[in-house]
C-alpha positions in Angstrom: 3.0 -10.0 -38.6 2.1 -7.2 -35.9 -1.4 -6.6 -35.1 -2.5 -2.8 -35.9 -2.2 -1.8 -31.9 1.2 -2.5 -32.2 2.3 -0.5 -35.2 0.4 2.1 -33.4 2.1 1.8 -30.6 5.7 1.8 -32.8 4.0 5.4 -34.7 4.0 6.8 -31.4 7.5 5.9 -30.4 6.3 3.9 -27.0 7.9 1.2 -28.0 11.6 1.1 -25.8 12.5 -2.7 -26.3 13.1 -2.5 -22.2 12.6 -5.6 -20.7 11.3 -7.1 -17.0 14.1 -5.0 -14.9 11.3 -2.6 -15.0 9.1 -2.0 -11.4 5.7 -3.4 -12.5 7.1 -5.6 -15.4 6.3 -8.6 -12.9 3.0 -7.7 -13.8 2.3 -7.5 -17.0 3.8 -11.6 -17.5 1.4 -12.0 -14.5 -1.3 -10.8 -16.7 0.3 -12.5 -19.7 0.1 -15.8 -18.5 -2.9 -16.3 -16.7 -4.4 -15.0 -20.4 -2.3 -17.3 -22.5 -4.1 -20.3 -19.9 -7.0 -19.2 -20.3 -7.3 -18.8 -24.1 -5.9 -22.4 -24.0 -8.3 -23.9 -21.9 -10.8 -22.3 -23.7 -9.5 -23.7 -26.8 -9.7 -27.2 -25.7 -13.1 -26.7 -24.8 -14.3 -26.1 -28.2 -13.4 -29.5 -28.8 -15.8 -30.6 -26.6 -18.3 -28.0 -27.8 -17.9 -30.2 -31.4 -20.2 -33.0 -30.0 -23.3 -31.4 -29.3 -23.2 -29.7 -33.4 -26.4 -30.4 -35.5 -26.3 -31.2 -38.6 -27.9 -29.9 -42.0 -31.0 -32.6 -42.4 -32.6 -30.4 -39.6 -33.9 -27.6 -41.8 -36.5 -30.1 -42.9 -37.5 -31.5 -39.5 -40.3 -29.9 -37.0 -39.1 -29.2 -34.3 -39.9 -31.9 -32.2 -38.2 -34.0 -34.8 -35.4 -32.1 -34.5 -35.3 -31.7 -31.2 -35.1 -35.8 -31.0 -32.4 -36.1 -33.7 -30.2 -33.0 -32.0 -30.7 -35.2 -28.8 -29.8 -38.7 -30.3 -26.8 -37.6 -32.0 -25.1 -36.2 -28.9 -26.1 -39.2 -27.1 -24.2 -41.4 -30.0 -21.0 -38.8 -30.1 -20.3 -39.6 -26.5 -21.2 -43.3 -26.8 -18.7 -43.6 -29.2 -15.8 -42.7 -27.1 -16.2 -46.2 -25.5 -14.5 -47.0 -28.9 -11.3 -44.9 -27.1 -11.7 -47.2 -24.5 -13.2 -45.4 -21.6 -16.9 -46.0 -20.2 -19.1 -43.1 -20.7 -21.9 -43.1 -18.3 -25.2 -41.6 -20.4 -28.8 -40.9 -19.1 -31.0 -39.6 -21.7 -34.6 -38.3 -20.8 -36.1 -38.1 -24.3 -39.6 -35.8 -22.7 -37.3 -33.3 -20.9 -34.9 -33.6 -23.7 -31.9 -34.1 -22.0 -28.9 -35.6 -21.2 -26.8 -36.6 -17.8 -23.2 -37.8 -18.4 -20.5 -39.0 -16.7 -17.2 -39.5 -18.6 -13.1 -40.6 -17.6 -10.9 -41.3 -19.5 -12.2 -40.2 -22.7 -10.2 -38.6 -25.2 -10.7 -36.8 -28.0 -8.3 -37.0 -30.2 -5.2 -36.0 -27.7 -7.4 -34.3 -25.0 -8.1 -36.8 -22.3 -11.3 -35.7 -20.7 -13.0 -36.6 -17.2 -15.9 -35.0 -14.6 -19.8 -34.8 -15.5 -22.3 -32.2 -17.6 -26.2 -32.0 -17.7 -27.2 -31.0 -21.5 -30.4 -29.9 -21.9 -31.1 -28.7 -25.6 -34.3 -26.6 -27.2 -34.1 -25.7 -30.8 -34.5 -21.9 -32.5 -37.0 -21.3 -35.3 -37.4 -19.1 -38.0 -40.8 -18.8 -41.0 -39.6 -20.3 -44.0 -41.5 -21.7 -46.9 -43.9 -24.2 -44.9 -44.2 -22.6 -42.1 -41.8 -22.4 -38.6 -38.5 -24.4 -39.9 -35.5 -25.0 -37.3 -32.5 -22.4 -38.2 -30.1 -23.2 -34.8 -29.7 -26.3 -32.0 -29.3 -24.2 -28.8 -27.7 -26.6 -26.1 -27.5 -25.6 -22.2 -25.1 -27.1 -20.0 -25.7 -27.8 -16.7 -24.1 -29.1 -13.6 -20.7 -28.8 -15.6 -17.9 -30.0 -14.7 -14.8 -31.3 -16.7 -11.1 -31.8 -16.7 -9.9 -31.2 -20.2 -6.5 -31.3 -21.7 -3.7 -32.9 -22.7 -0.5 -32.9 -20.9 -0.3 -34.2 -16.9 -1.9 -30.7 -16.0 -5.4 -30.3 -17.6 -7.6 -27.2 -17.1 -10.8 -27.8 -15.5 -13.8 -25.9 -17.0 -16.7 -25.8 -14.8 -20.2 -23.9 -14.6 -23.2 -22.8 -16.6 -22.5 -22.9 -20.7 -24.9 -22.3 -23.6 -24.4 -23.9 -27.1 -25.8 -22.8 -29.9 -25.1 -24.4 -33.4 -26.9 -23.0 -36.7 -28.4 -25.6 -38.9 -26.9 -23.3 -41.4 -23.4 -25.0 -41.9 -21.9 -22.0 -43.0 -22.2 -20.1 -40.3 -19.9 -21.1 -36.8 -20.6 -22.3 -33.7 -20.7 -20.7 -30.6 -20.9 -20.2 -27.1 -22.1 -18.0 -24.1 -20.8 -18.5 -20.6 -22.5 -18.0 -17.6 -21.8 -15.3 -14.7 -20.5 -18.7 -12.6 -18.1 -20.2 -15.0 -14.6 -20.7 -13.8 -11.6 -22.3 -15.1 -8.7 -23.4 -13.3 -5.8 -23.3 -14.6 -1.6 -24.0 -13.3 -1.6 -20.6 -12.1 -4.9 -20.2 -10.8 -8.4 -20.8 -10.4 -10.5 -17.3 -12.6 -14.2 -16.5 -12.4 -14.5 -15.8 -16.6 -17.7 -14.6 -18.7 -16.6 -15.5 -22.3 -18.5 -15.3 -26.1 -16.8 -17.1 -28.7 -17.3 -18.9 -32.3 -14.8 -21.0 -34.2 -14.1 -23.6 -36.8 -12.7 -27.0 -36.2 -10.3 -28.9 -39.3 -10.2 -32.6 -39.9 -7.5 -32.8 -37.8 -9.4 -31.5 -35.0 -7.5 -28.4 -34.8 -9.0 -25.1 -34.1 -9.2 -22.4 -36.7 -10.2 -18.6 -36.7 -11.8 -18.8 -32.7 -12.8 -15.3 -31.9 -12.6 -15.1 -27.9 -13.9 -11.8 -25.7 -13.6 -13.1 -22.0 -13.6 -11.3 -18.2 -11.3 -13.0 -16.2 -11.3 -12.5 -12.2 -8.5 -14.6 -10.2 -10.6 -15.6 -7.6 -8.0 -15.7 -4.2 -8.5 -16.7 -0.2 -8.2 -13.6 2.2 -4.6 -15.5 2.9 -3.2 -15.8 -0.7 0.4 -14.8 -1.4 -0.8 -13.0 -4.8 -3.3 -10.6 -3.0 -1.3 -7.6 -3.5 -1.0 -8.3 -7.0 -4.2 -9.7 -7.6 -5.5 -6.2 -6.5 -3.2 -4.1 -8.8 -4.2 -6.9 -11.9 -7.9 -6.2 -11.0 -10.6 -7.5 -14.2 -8.6 -8.5 -17.5 -10.6 -7.8 -20.1 -9.4 -9.5 -23.4 -10.0 -9.7 -27.3 -8.5 -12.5 -29.0 -8.7 -12.8 -33.1 -8.4 -15.1 -35.5 -6.7 -17.7 -33.2 -5.3 -21.2 -34.2 -4.4 -23.6 -32.3 -3.8 -27.9 -32.4 -4.2 -29.5 -29.3 -1.4 -29.7 -26.9 0.8 -27.0 -29.4 1.0 -23.5 -28.8 -1.2 -21.2 -30.9 0.2 -20.3 -34.7 -1.4 -17.7 -35.2 -4.3 -15.1 -33.6 -3.9 -12.0 -32.6 -4.9 -11.1 -28.4 -5.8 -7.3 -27.1 -6.4 -6.9 -23.4 -6.8 -4.7 -20.7 -6.4 -4.9 -16.7 -6.3 -2.7 -13.7 -6.9 1.0 -15.0 -6.7 1.1 -18.2 -3.1 -0.6 -18.5 -2.8 -2.2 -22.1 -1.0 -5.5 -23.8 -1.2 -6.9 -27.6 0.7 -10.2 -28.6 0.6 -11.9 -32.1 0.7 -16.0 -31.7 2.6 -16.7 -33.8 4.5 -20.4 -31.6 6.5 -21.2 -28.6 7.3 -17.3 -27.5 5.4 -14.3 -27.3 6.6 -10.9 -27.8 4.2 -9.0 -25.9 4.1 -5.0 -25.8 2.9 -2.5 -23.7 2.3 1.8 -23.6 4.8 3.4 -21.9 8.0 1.3 -23.4 7.7 -1.9 -21.9 8.5 -4.9 -24.7 8.9 -8.5 -23.7 8.9 -12.0 -24.8 8.1 -15.1 -22.3 7.5 -18.6 -23.3 4.3 -20.3 -23.8 3.4 -23.8 -21.9 1.8 -25.4 -24.3 0.9 -29.2 -23.5 -2.2 -28.4 -21.9 
């Protein structure tokens, strides 16, 4: 089903069904490609983020005990990656509540992970019948630099990230990336700020991901795409209810985005082909690369 945004365009008579032969078609195609690659890279980050989740039992612990237990859980989950043939290097500091990790050749399902990160845990508290009780585990990831993907090419993600997992299992885990966060995809490196929430199924598929993100391509002075990048400017996108299994195309989800001087694009995920629409008569299809 098309989105309300697409339906509104149809109602206004703005979809002429034209193809990429129009002058600015390459611009819209570049924006769609950059955005779909970024969404895919961020769904990969979700599956690693799940290793940082807490457990309902934390709600009955003291703050110190909950912090120690969260650190223990993460260390155990990362150490268990060794069962898949890799040898993660872990350095835990219980006093500072930190864990430094170097990972090489490790896998979570279909995803291979290589790189390093520094993680620090804190516990959020709220008033309860016994005083103050843990309500969420909050991880701050610094010196975060990992390649995460299922294919020959794997997106690289680096920078600072805050992960928050409510003790209430009915509430979603979330992240917020810092000003320094960068993703490197097939189509370049992008500075990106984003927030997200999601669920992960037993088969390690991401379900119902909500993502708000900004993308700015990082370029050199002699970059051949400098003029294109200047016209694209900042991409601001909102992805809603994205479902995706590792190494496969998203099966559902709606993306709306703006770029340049108020240009708009939208599409619904439904497999390997996107049907992209925009005001002004542009309507085109493009294929996704889904093996990353």
